[in-house]
Residue frames relative to the residue before (quaternion, step in Angstrom):
aa qw qx qy qz dx dy dz
X 1.0000 0.0000 0.0000 0.0000 0.00 0.00 0.00
X 0.2639 -0.7942 0.5337 0.1217 3.56 -0.69 1.10
X 0.2936 -0.7427 0.5807 0.1579 3.49 -1.18 0.73
X 0.2826 -0.7642 0.5612 0.1455 3.51 -0.78 1.01
X 0.2516 -0.7667 0.5785 0.1192 3.54 -0.80 1.13
X 0.2236 -0.7805 0.5731 0.1114 3.52 -0.63 1.12
X 0.3954 -0.7283 0.4975 0.2566 3.62 -0.57 1.04
X 0.5491 -0.6162 0.4406 0.3531 3.55 -1.03 0.66
X 0.5505 -0.6160 0.4485 0.3410 3.48 -1.11 0.67
X 0.4932 -0.6423 0.4966 0.3123 3.54 -1.06 0.73
X 0.5686 -0.6070 0.4183 0.3652 3.59 -1.03 0.70
X 0.5134 -0.6556 0.4487 0.3244 3.53 -0.95 0.77
X 0.5206 -0.6332 0.4731 0.3228 3.52 -1.10 0.69
X 0.5501 -0.6210 0.4292 0.3571 3.58 -1.01 0.73
X 0.5339 -0.6318 0.4470 0.3406 3.54 -1.06 0.67
X 0.5757 -0.5848 0.4273 0.3793 3.59 -1.07 0.51
X 0.5730 -0.6027 0.4166 0.3673 3.57 -1.05 0.65
X 0.5589 -0.6104 0.4302 0.3604 3.53 -1.03 0.67
X 0.6208 -0.5697 0.3933 0.3679 3.49 -1.19 0.53
X 0.6039 0.5758 -0.3627 0.4150 3.58 1.12 -0.60
X 0.6515 0.4989 -0.3263 0.4692 3.59 1.07 -0.70
X 0.6451 0.5245 -0.3345 0.4436 3.58 0.98 -0.72
X 0.7403 0.3871 -0.2218 0.5029 3.54 1.09 -0.63
X 0.3713 0.7655 -0.4716 0.2317 3.59 1.26 0.14
X 0.6439 0.5452 -0.3277 0.4252 3.57 1.10 -0.73
X 0.7299 0.4104 -0.2365 0.4928 3.58 1.17 -0.41
X 0.3796 0.7287 -0.4928 0.2865 3.57 1.20 0.31
X 0.6106 -0.5887 0.3730 0.3760 3.63 -1.01 0.67
X 0.6287 0.5516 -0.3456 0.4255 3.57 1.02 -0.75
X 0.6506 0.5057 -0.3180 0.4689 3.58 1.01 -0.80
X 0.6470 0.5130 -0.3286 0.4585 3.58 0.96 -0.79
X 0.6560 0.5071 -0.3166 0.4608 3.59 0.95 -0.85
X 0.6647 0.5013 -0.3051 0.4624 3.57 0.93 -0.89
X 0.6506 0.5083 -0.3210 0.4639 3.58 0.97 -0.85
X 0.6671 0.5024 -0.3064 0.4569 3.57 0.96 -0.82
X 0.6533 0.5033 -0.3159 0.4692 3.57 1.00 -0.80
X 0.6432 0.5171 -0.3267 0.4606 3.59 0.98 -0.79
X 0.6740 0.4785 -0.3004 0.4760 3.56 0.89 -0.91
X 0.6612 0.5096 -0.3138 0.4525 3.58 0.95 -0.80
X 0.6285 0.5320 -0.3379 0.4559 3.59 1.04 -0.72
X 0.6567 0.5047 -0.3115 0.4658 3.58 0.97 -0.83
X 0.6592 0.4924 -0.3090 0.4770 3.58 0.98 -0.84
X 0.6390 0.5297 -0.3292 0.4504 3.59 0.98 -0.83
X 0.6337 0.5285 -0.3325 0.4566 3.59 0.99 -0.78
X 0.6593 0.4963 -0.3092 0.4727 3.58 0.96 -0.83
X 0.6394 0.5235 -0.3276 0.4581 3.58 1.01 -0.78
X 0.6487 0.5115 -0.3179 0.4653 3.59 0.97 -0.83
X 0.6592 0.5005 -0.3123 0.4662 3.58 0.92 -0.87
X 0.6617 0.4944 -0.3088 0.4716 3.58 0.96 -0.83
X 0.6322 0.5272 -0.3348 0.4586 3.60 1.02 -0.72
X 0.6473 0.5063 -0.3211 0.4707 3.59 0.95 -0.84
X 0.6632 0.5026 -0.3080 0.4612 3.58 0.90 -0.90
X 0.6593 0.5051 -0.3154 0.4591 3.61 0.95 -0.83
X 0.6523 0.5094 -0.3179 0.4626 3.60 0.94 -0.85
X 0.6761 0.4870 -0.3021 0.4631 3.59 0.85 -0.93
X 0.6561 0.5131 -0.3155 0.4547 3.58 0.96 -0.82
X 0.6489 0.5265 -0.3209 0.4457 3.60 0.93 -0.88
X 0.7142 0.4308 -0.2683 0.4819 3.58 0.83 -0.94
X 0.6212 0.5419 -0.3494 0.4454 3.61 1.09 -0.61
X 0.6181 0.5426 -0.3440 0.4530 3.59 1.05 -0.72
X 0.6228 0.5299 -0.3387 0.4655 3.59 1.04 -0.73
X 0.6738 0.4911 -0.3002 0.4633 3.59 0.91 -0.88
X 0.6791 0.4880 -0.3030 0.4570 3.58 0.89 -0.87
X 0.6576 0.5126 -0.3222 0.4483 3.61 0.97 -0.77
X 0.7251 0.4030 -0.2475 0.5006 3.61 1.11 -0.57
X 0.4759 0.6831 -0.4278 0.3519 3.56 1.30 0.04
X 0.2522 -0.7992 0.5334 0.1148 3.57 -0.83 1.02
X 0.7387 0.3379 -0.2230 0.5389 3.58 1.22 0.01
X 0.7066 -0.3941 0.3400 0.4793 3.52 -1.25 -0.43
X 0.4274 -0.7396 0.4631 0.2361 3.55 -0.57 1.17
X 0.6978 0.4883 -0.2741 0.4466 3.59 1.10 -0.63
X 0.8422 0.2708 -0.0897 0.4575 3.58 0.75 -1.00
X 0.7092 0.4610 -0.2735 0.4579 3.62 1.04 -0.56
X 0.0524 -0.7936 0.6054 0.0317 3.55 -1.05 0.77
X 0.1793 0.7390 -0.6337 0.1416 3.53 -0.95 1.01
X 0.1212 -0.8327 0.5398 0.0220 3.56 -0.32 1.27
X 0.0702 0.7799 -0.6147 0.0947 3.56 -0.67 1.17
X 0.1704 -0.8461 0.4938 0.1059 3.59 0.23 1.20
X 0.7785 0.3129 -0.1819 0.5128 3.61 1.07 -0.54
X 0.6910 0.4769 -0.2798 0.4656 3.58 1.21 0.03
X 0.8306 -0.1428 0.1326 0.5217 3.51 -0.94 -0.95
X 0.6921 -0.4624 0.3242 0.4495 3.60 -1.21 0.22
X 0.4506 -0.7105 0.4663 0.2733 3.60 -0.89 0.88
X 0.3396 -0.6780 0.6092 0.2319 3.49 -1.29 0.53
X 0.1780 -0.8506 0.4942 0.0234 3.54 -0.52 1.21
X 0.2866 -0.7840 0.5324 0.1402 3.57 -0.72 1.12
X 0.1656 -0.8281 0.5308 0.0713 3.55 0.15 1.29
X 0.6100 0.5869 -0.3630 0.3894 3.59 1.00 -0.74
X 0.6433 0.5222 -0.3307 0.4518 3.60 0.98 -0.80
X 0.6845 0.4754 -0.2832 0.4745 3.58 0.91 -0.92
X 0.6343 0.5200 -0.3306 0.4669 3.57 1.02 -0.75
X 0.6434 0.5193 -0.3132 0.4671 3.56 0.98 -0.84
X 0.6879 0.4840 -0.2902 0.4564 3.59 0.83 -0.93
X 0.6510 0.5175 -0.3177 0.4555 3.58 0.98 -0.82
X 0.7002 0.4697 -0.2749 0.4622 3.57 0.84 -0.98
X 0.6813 0.4997 -0.3048 0.4396 3.60 0.83 -0.94
X 0.6725 0.4863 -0.3074 0.4656 3.60 0.85 -0.88
X 0.6558 0.5007 -0.3169 0.4678 3.60 1.03 -0.72
X 0.6301 0.5217 -0.3379 0.4655 3.59 1.03 -0.73
X 0.6334 0.5195 -0.3302 0.4689 3.60 0.96 -0.84
X 0.6611 0.5117 -0.3065 0.4552 3.57 0.92 -0.89
X 0.6804 0.4868 -0.2992 0.4589 3.59 0.91 -0.85
X 0.6381 0.5334 -0.3316 0.4455 3.59 0.97 -0.82
X 0.7008 0.4456 -0.2657 0.4896 3.57 1.03 -0.76
X 0.7511 0.4666 -0.2353 0.4034 3.58 0.75 -1.06
X 0.6660 0.5502 -0.3377 0.3737 3.61 0.79 -0.93
X 0.6911 0.4501 -0.3243 0.4632 3.69 0.71 -0.83
X 0.6597 0.5004 -0.3190 0.4611 3.58 0.94 -0.83
X 0.6549 0.5182 -0.3150 0.4510 3.59 0.94 -0.85
X 0.6531 0.4979 -0.3168 0.4746 3.60 0.95 -0.83
X 0.6469 0.5180 -0.3205 0.4587 3.58 0.99 -0.78
X 0.6557 0.4951 -0.3145 0.4754 3.59 0.96 -0.82
X 0.6491 0.5212 -0.3167 0.4546 3.57 0.98 -0.85
X 0.6585 0.4905 -0.3117 0.4782 3.60 0.98 -0.79
X 0.6349 0.5266 -0.3383 0.4529 3.59 1.00 -0.74
X 0.6797 0.4857 -0.2981 0.4619 3.60 0.89 -0.91
X 0.7561 0.4281 -0.2233 0.4418 3.57 0.87 -0.94
X 0.8357 0.2245 -0.0812 0.4946 3.64 1.02 -0.66
X 0.7606 0.3773 -0.2154 0.4825 3.61 1.12 -0.34
X 0.6954 0.5007 -0.2930 0.4241 3.57 0.84 -0.93
X 0.5200 -0.6047 0.4880 0.3546 3.61 -1.08 0.61
X 0.6462 -0.5576 0.3509 0.3852 3.54 -1.14 0.60
X 0.6497 0.5260 -0.3246 0.4425 3.60 1.00 -0.75
X 0.6996 0.4248 -0.2652 0.5097 3.58 1.17 -0.53
X 0.6265 0.5787 -0.3446 0.3923 3.59 1.02 -0.75
X 0.6680 0.5192 -0.3145 0.4304 3.60 0.90 -0.89
X 0.6936 0.4403 -0.3104 0.4782 3.68 0.77 -0.81
X 0.6407 0.5257 -0.3354 0.4480 3.58 1.00 -0.75
X 0.6425 0.5078 -0.3227 0.4745 3.59 0.99 -0.78
X 0.6333 0.5300 -0.3290 0.4581 3.58 1.04 -0.75
X 0.6500 0.5092 -0.3189 0.4653 3.59 0.96 -0.82
X 0.6405 0.5190 -0.3267 0.4622 3.60 0.97 -0.81
X 0.6627 0.4901 -0.3069 0.4759 3.59 0.92 -0.86
X 0.6401 0.5263 -0.3282 0.4534 3.58 1.05 -0.71
X 0.6311 0.5362 -0.3376 0.4475 3.60 1.02 -0.71
X 0.6205 0.5544 -0.3428 0.4361 3.59 1.10 -0.62
X 0.6942 0.4754 -0.2696 0.4684 3.59 1.19 -0.47
X 0.4641 0.6749 -0.4586 0.3447 3.62 1.22 0.00
X 0.4815 -0.6831 0.4569 0.3047 3.65 -0.79 0.91
X 0.6229 -0.5832 0.3829 0.3540 3.54 -1.18 0.65
X 0.6438 0.5409 -0.3421 0.4194 3.57 0.95 -0.79
X 0.5956 0.5520 -0.3682 0.4526 3.61 1.12 -0.57
X 0.6432 0.4975 -0.3172 0.4879 3.57 0.99 -0.82
X 0.6539 0.5284 -0.3207 0.4363 3.57 0.99 -0.81
X 0.6590 0.4913 -0.3122 0.4764 3.58 0.94 -0.85
X 0.6443 0.5091 -0.3205 0.4721 3.58 0.97 -0.82
X 0.6639 0.5084 -0.3107 0.4519 3.57 0.96 -0.81
X 0.6825 0.4886 -0.2965 0.4555 3.58 0.96 -0.82
X 0.7601 0.3999 -0.2100 0.4671 3.59 0.92 -0.87
X 0.7810 0.3036 -0.1582 0.5223 3.60 1.10 -0.59
X 0.7348 0.4540 -0.2660 0.4280 3.57 0.67 -1.07
X 0.6658 0.5255 -0.3184 0.4233 3.60 0.84 -0.93
X 0.6929 0.4590 -0.3194 0.4551 3.69 0.74 -0.82
X 0.7232 0.4561 -0.2627 0.4472 3.58 0.93 -0.84
X 0.6192 0.5421 -0.3569 0.4419 3.60 1.21 -0.11
X 0.4451 0.6894 -0.4665 0.3300 3.60 1.20 -0.03
X 0.6560 0.5097 -0.3154 0.4588 3.58 0.97 -0.80
X 0.6522 0.4999 -0.3167 0.4737 3.59 1.00 -0.81
X 0.6414 0.5200 -0.3313 0.4565 3.58 0.97 -0.76
X 0.6509 0.5034 -0.3198 0.4698 3.60 0.99 -0.79
X 0.6467 0.5146 -0.3224 0.4616 3.59 1.01 -0.80
X 0.6587 0.4952 -0.3104 0.4739 3.59 0.96 -0.83
X 0.6441 0.5158 -0.3248 0.4622 3.58 1.01 -0.75
X 0.6646 0.5171 -0.3080 0.4428 3.58 1.01 -0.80
X 0.8122 0.3033 -0.1325 0.4804 3.57 0.76 -1.01
X 0.7902 0.2444 -0.1408 0.5441 3.61 1.12 -0.46
X 0.3370 0.7616 -0.4940 0.2497 3.57 1.16 0.39
X 0.5690 0.6085 -0.3777 0.4042 3.59 1.18 -0.46
X 0.6129 0.5571 -0.3564 0.4325 3.61 1.20 -0.30
X 0.4326 -0.7053 0.4354 0.3547 3.60 1.34 -0.13
X 0.6360 0.5368 -0.3383 0.4392 3.59 0.95 -0.81
X 0.7792 0.2881 -0.1428 0.5381 3.58 0.97 -0.91
X 0.4249 0.6701 -0.4891 0.3621 3.58 1.13 0.56
X 0.2002 -0.7884 0.5746 0.0903 3.57 -0.69 1.13
X 0.1152 -0.8344 0.5389 0.0116 3.55 -0.43 1.26
X 0.7306 0.3548 -0.2235 0.5389 3.60 1.25 -0.14
X 0.3732 -0.6983 0.5658 0.2302 3.56 -1.21 0.55
X 0.4487 0.6712 -0.4978 0.3168 3.55 -0.81 0.97
X 0.6979 -0.4502 0.3472 0.4354 3.53 -1.34 0.03
X 0.5648 -0.6307 0.4313 0.3117 3.52 -1.25 0.55
X 0.2712 0.7444 -0.5559 0.2516 3.57 0.65 1.12
X 0.3614 0.7394 -0.4654 0.3258 3.53 0.56 1.21
X 0.7194 -0.4412 0.3176 0.4324 3.55 -1.32 0.02
X 0.5970 0.5611 -0.3707 0.4375 3.59 1.10 -0.57
X 0.6545 0.4899 -0.3052 0.4884 3.59 0.97 -0.82
X 0.6306 0.5258 -0.3297 0.4660 3.57 1.00 -0.79
X 0.6484 0.5215 -0.3217 0.4518 3.59 0.96 -0.81
X 0.6487 0.5024 -0.3202 0.4736 3.59 1.00 -0.79
X 0.6545 0.5073 -0.3133 0.4650 3.58 0.96 -0.85
X 0.6553 0.4955 -0.3141 0.4758 3.60 0.95 -0.81
X 0.6081 0.5481 -0.3553 0.4513 3.59 1.06 -0.68
X 0.6531 0.4989 -0.3136 0.4756 3.58 0.99 -0.82
X 0.6738 0.5131 -0.3013 0.4380 3.58 1.00 -0.77
X 0.7463 0.3912 -0.2288 0.4876 3.60 0.93 -0.82
X 0.4549 0.7071 -0.4402 0.3152 3.59 1.25 -0.20
X 0.6873 0.4701 -0.3281 0.4461 3.69 0.76 -0.78
X 0.6236 0.5477 -0.3499 0.4344 3.60 1.03 -0.72
X 0.6939 0.4620 -0.2811 0.4754 3.57 0.79 -1.00
X 0.6434 0.5317 -0.3250 0.4445 3.58 0.99 -0.80
X 0.6761 0.5086 -0.3070 0.4359 3.59 0.83 -0.94
X 0.6943 0.4625 -0.2867 0.4711 3.58 0.83 -0.93
X 0.6583 0.5056 -0.3150 0.4602 3.60 0.93 -0.86
X 0.6258 0.5395 -0.3432 0.4466 3.60 1.00 -0.75
X 0.6718 0.4859 -0.3056 0.4681 3.60 0.90 -0.86
X 0.6326 0.5213 -0.3353 0.4644 3.59 1.06 -0.67
X 0.6712 0.4973 -0.3023 0.4591 3.59 0.92 -0.86
X 0.6453 0.5199 -0.3266 0.4546 3.59 1.09 -0.60
X 0.6447 0.5259 -0.3218 0.4520 3.60 1.24 -0.30
X 0.4250 0.6973 -0.4784 0.3231 3.60 1.25 0.02
X 0.4936 -0.6678 0.4563 0.3196 3.64 -0.78 0.92
X 0.4801 -0.6905 0.4643 0.2779 3.56 -0.82 0.98
X 0.5839 0.5866 -0.3795 0.4134 3.60 1.09 -0.58
X 0.6281 0.5335 -0.3451 0.4493 3.59 1.03 -0.73
X 0.6822 0.4736 -0.2917 0.4745 3.57 0.91 -0.89
X 0.6685 0.4969 -0.3100 0.4584 3.60 0.91 -0.83
X 0.6252 0.5297 -0.3426 0.4595 3.59 1.06 -0.68
X 0.6574 0.4974 -0.3141 0.4709 3.57 0.98 -0.81
X 0.6491 0.5042 -0.3188 0.4720 3.58 0.99 -0.77
X 0.6405 0.5301 -0.3249 0.4508 3.59 1.05 -0.75
X 0.6744 0.4758 -0.2910 0.4839 3.58 1.14 -0.55
X 0.6190 -0.5887 0.3301 0.4016 3.58 1.27 0.11
X 0.4015 0.7202 -0.4821 0.2961 3.61 1.19 0.29
X 0.4582 -0.6548 0.5258 0.2913 3.54 -1.17 0.61
X 0.7033 -0.4511 0.3216 0.4454 3.56 -1.27 0.16
X 0.6685 0.4852 -0.3081 0.4720 3.59 0.93 -0.83
X 0.6435 0.5121 -0.3342 0.4604 3.61 0.98 -0.73
X 0.6073 0.5333 -0.3542 0.4704 3.59 1.07 -0.64
X 0.6681 0.4901 -0.3009 0.4721 3.58 0.92 -0.88
X 0.6889 0.4937 -0.2858 0.4471 3.57 0.92 -0.90
X 0.7672 0.3785 -0.2006 0.4774 3.61 0.96 -0.82
X 0.7859 0.3226 -0.1675 0.5003 3.61 1.08 -0.59
X 0.7461 0.4299 -0.2401 0.4483 3.57 0.76 -1.04
X 0.7199 0.4605 -0.2726 0.4420 3.58 0.69 -1.04
X 0.6495 0.4875 -0.3543 0.4637 3.68 0.86 -0.67
X 0.6544 0.5091 -0.3210 0.4578 3.59 0.98 -0.79
X 0.7845 0.3602 -0.1811 0.4712 3.59 0.89 -0.89
X 0.3447 0.7688 -0.4913 0.2209 3.61 1.21 0.15
X 0.6748 0.4879 -0.3036 0.4631 3.59 0.86 -0.91
X 0.6551 0.5123 -0.3153 0.4572 3.58 1.00 -0.76
X 0.6367 0.5155 -0.3283 0.4702 3.57 1.02 -0.74
X 0.6363 0.5124 -0.3318 0.4716 3.58 1.00 -0.76
X 0.6482 0.5081 -0.3179 0.4697 3.58 0.95 -0.82
X 0.6495 0.5055 -0.3180 0.4706 3.59 0.96 -0.83
X 0.6444 0.5216 -0.3220 0.4572 3.58 0.99 -0.80
X 0.6519 0.5083 -0.3186 0.4639 3.59 1.02 -0.75
X 0.6038 0.5321 -0.3568 0.4744 3.59 1.09 -0.61
X 0.6667 0.4873 -0.2981 0.4787 3.56 0.95 -0.85
X 0.6462 0.5159 -0.3235 0.4600 3.57 0.99 -0.80
X 0.6182 0.5488 -0.3446 0.4449 3.58 1.04 -0.71
X 0.6632 0.4715 -0.3102 0.4915 3.59 1.00 -0.75
X 0.6449 0.5223 -0.3359 0.4454 3.59 0.97 -0.76
X 0.6609 0.5138 -0.3156 0.4469 3.60 0.96 -0.80
X 0.7932 0.3356 -0.1632 0.4811 3.57 0.96 -0.83
X 0.3984 0.7310 -0.4823 0.2727 3.61 1.19 0.14
X 0.2021 -0.8236 0.5274 0.0519 3.55 -0.87 1.03
X 0.7984 0.3740 -0.2112 0.4220 3.56 0.25 -1.30
X 0.6496 0.5158 -0.3342 0.4476 3.59 0.92 -0.82
X 0.6647 0.4934 -0.3010 0.4734 3.58 0.97 -0.85
X 0.6601 0.5121 -0.3104 0.4535 3.59 0.95 -0.85
X 0.6533 0.5172 -0.3177 0.4526 3.60 1.08 -0.63
X 0.7484 0.4163 -0.2103 0.4715 3.59 0.99 -0.81
X 0.7300 0.4755 -0.2509 0.4219 3.57 0.85 -0.99
X 0.2725 -0.7016 0.6334 0.1799 3.54 -1.23 0.69
X 0.2374 -0.8447 0.4557 0.1499 3.61 0.09 1.25
X 0.0909 0.7407 -0.6645 0.0384 3.49 -1.28 0.59
X 0.3508 -0.7455 0.5320 0.1952 3.54 -1.23 0.34
X 0.4148 0.6392 -0.5113 0.3974 3.49 0.90 1.12
X 0.3327 -0.7457 0.5466 0.1856 3.56 -0.75 1.06
X 0.1103 0.8111 -0.5555 0.1458 3.58 -0.26 1.31
X 0.3904 -0.7272 0.5221 0.2148 3.53 -1.10 0.76
X 0.5474 0.5935 -0.3994 0.4343 3.60 1.30 0.02
X 0.2725 -0.8123 0.4964 0.1397 3.57 -0.22 1.27
X 0.6810 0.5052 -0.2897 0.4440 3.60 1.15 -0.51
X 0.5621 0.5728 -0.4019 0.4408 3.60 1.25 -0.06
X 0.5321 -0.6306 0.4573 0.3318 3.55 -1.02 0.82
X 0.5898 0.5682 -0.4287 0.3815 3.53 -1.06 0.78
X 0.4621 0.6456 -0.5283 0.3008 3.48 -1.37 -0.04
X 0.0699 -0.7929 0.6034 0.0482 3.53 -1.28 -0.12
X 0.2003 -0.7490 0.6176 0.1319 3.54 -1.28 0.44
X 0.6692 -0.5111 0.3501 0.4103 3.55 -1.23 0.41
X 0.7115 0.4667 -0.2758 0.4471 3.58 0.69 -1.07
X 0.6584 0.5064 -0.3156 0.4588 3.59 0.93 -0.87
X 0.6790 0.4932 -0.3045 0.4505 3.60 0.89 -0.85
X 0.6298 0.5268 -0.3382 0.4599 3.59 1.01 -0.76
X 0.6748 0.4929 -0.2975 0.4618 3.58 0.90 -0.89
X 0.6985 0.4840 -0.2791 0.4472 3.59 0.98 -0.79
X 0.7828 0.3775 -0.1729 0.4636 3.60 0.97 -0.82
X 0.5221 0.6909 -0.4177 0.2749 3.60 1.13 -0.42
X 0.6685 0.5268 -0.3213 0.4152 3.62 0.88 -0.83
X 0.7521 0.3930 -0.2142 0.4838 3.58 0.96 -0.82
X 0.5310 0.6579 -0.3987 0.3553 3.58 1.25 -0.08
X 0.3744 -0.6785 0.5783 0.2551 3.55 -1.18 0.62
X 0.7759 -0.3372 0.2198 0.4857 3.59 -1.22 -0.20
X 0.6799 0.4701 -0.2952 0.4792 3.59 0.90 -0.88
X 0.6362 0.5382 -0.3312 0.4426 3.56 1.03 -0.75
X 0.6501 0.5004 -0.3214 0.4728 3.57 0.98 -0.74
X 0.6178 0.5226 -0.3493 0.4726 3.58 1.06 -0.65
X 0.6382 0.5140 -0.3289 0.4693 3.58 1.04 -0.73
X 0.6450 0.5045 -0.3208 0.4760 3.58 1.00 -0.78
X 0.6416 0.5063 -0.3232 0.4770 3.57 1.02 -0.76
X 0.6061 0.5415 -0.3540 0.4627 3.60 1.08 -0.65
X 0.6504 0.4817 -0.3237 0.4900 3.59 0.99 -0.73
X 0.6125 0.5356 -0.3470 0.4666 3.59 1.10 -0.61
X 0.6138 0.5380 -0.3448 0.4636 3.58 1.09 -0.65
X 0.6362 0.5111 -0.3326 0.4727 3.60 1.00 -0.76
X 0.6486 0.4992 -0.3153 0.4804 3.59 0.99 -0.79
X 0.6206 0.5424 -0.3303 0.4599 3.59 1.05 -0.76
X 0.6734 0.4774 -0.2910 0.4836 3.58 0.92 -0.90
X 0.6337 0.5323 -0.3321 0.4525 3.58 0.99 -0.82
X 0.6556 0.5079 -0.3118 0.4637 3.60 0.95 -0.83
X 0.6517 0.5072 -0.3185 0.4653 3.58 0.97 -0.82
X 0.6502 0.5115 -0.3212 0.4609 3.59 0.98 -0.80
X 0.6496 0.5105 -0.3205 0.4633 3.58 0.96 -0.84
X 0.6805 0.4810 -0.2959 0.4669 3.60 0.88 -0.90
X 0.6417 0.5187 -0.3287 0.4595 3.57 1.03 -0.73
X 0.6414 0.5097 -0.3202 0.4757 3.57 1.01 -0.79
X 0.6390 0.5222 -0.3276 0.4600 3.57 1.01 -0.77
X 0.6471 0.5132 -0.3268 0.4595 3.60 0.95 -0.79
X 0.6400 0.5119 -0.3328 0.4664 3.59 1.01 -0.74
X 0.6478 0.5110 -0.3238 0.4630 3.59 0.95 -0.83
X 0.6606 0.5058 -0.3104 0.4598 3.58 0.93 -0.89
X 0.6592 0.5141 -0.3139 0.4501 3.58 0.94 -0.86
X 0.6904 0.4692 -0.2876 0.4696 3.59 0.99 -0.75
X 0.7104 0.4565 -0.2585 0.4691 3.59 1.08 -0.72
X 0.5475 0.6610 -0.4009 0.3204 3.58 1.11 -0.54
X 0.6656 0.5176 -0.3193 0.4326 3.59 0.96 -0.80
X 0.6804 0.4692 -0.3037 0.4740 3.61 1.18 -0.33
X 0.6479 0.4933 -0.3213 0.4835 3.58 1.28 -0.06
X 0.5594 -0.6062 0.4432 0.3509 3.54 -1.29 0.08
X 0.4159 0.7447 -0.4479 0.2679 3.56 1.26 0.08
X 0.7413 0.3796 -0.2316 0.5028 3.59 1.08 -0.56
X 0.4239 0.7124 -0.4721 0.2999 3.60 1.19 0.28
């Protein structure tokens, strides 16, 4: 007696998608959202172009009435003839103070972010992260008052130590006697101000690292530091660069804190420990009220240089992120 084997039934074909899903791309809500998104992007470009056009127009007026070298000469006459504006001094002070701030803040911020995300116990990590986020919300003038009343007096000893042991570098040679109201102090203050921003963004990036990557490294016998070096840092490199650019943007445009701490002058000096220097934002805030029409055009011209500098920095950061992204796990 033979047994007939009945083949199993083939799986049923999936039902066709409902008509509502096929027409989802043409729903009114999608069209409205797409239009609003496109309009927001266009509006942002229009605003940026308007700012650039306004700054350029007023800067041309200042440059055409300038009687000296726009880059190196400074002569401020708020009630007289058009002022001669030393852009080089302000550019030097802005860049140097921001570089000092970044050199100090970025390594410390990355270390704090790694500690909160991978080392600290959960009961300690949450309050510490909250304190860091709270520091990012402190107004600039509070940092400035703290820097003027606390940081400047206590940095005299550090300045003397740097002059004694590193004065041969010329950069840390102190040739004048006075309080530490210099670009070095400004750089330290800016580092403290941008530290919470870089830490917060870097911490969120490190928390997005896939757990499978870390567990795979641990399964292969890697130590905690090797896991961070091989899995966490490559994945979060682009995020750390973005966080650093956010901090750099605040350092470049900081006004009140710098104006409170710095003793401005318009002498281009390589001695960071000597009082003096200036930044674009601080000079605009200090001189705008007493400036006449030509003086305001000169201040706006310096604002145009700061605007271009910010665009160049952000553009360079985008290029670095685009080149580094393919080597990280962020696009996996």
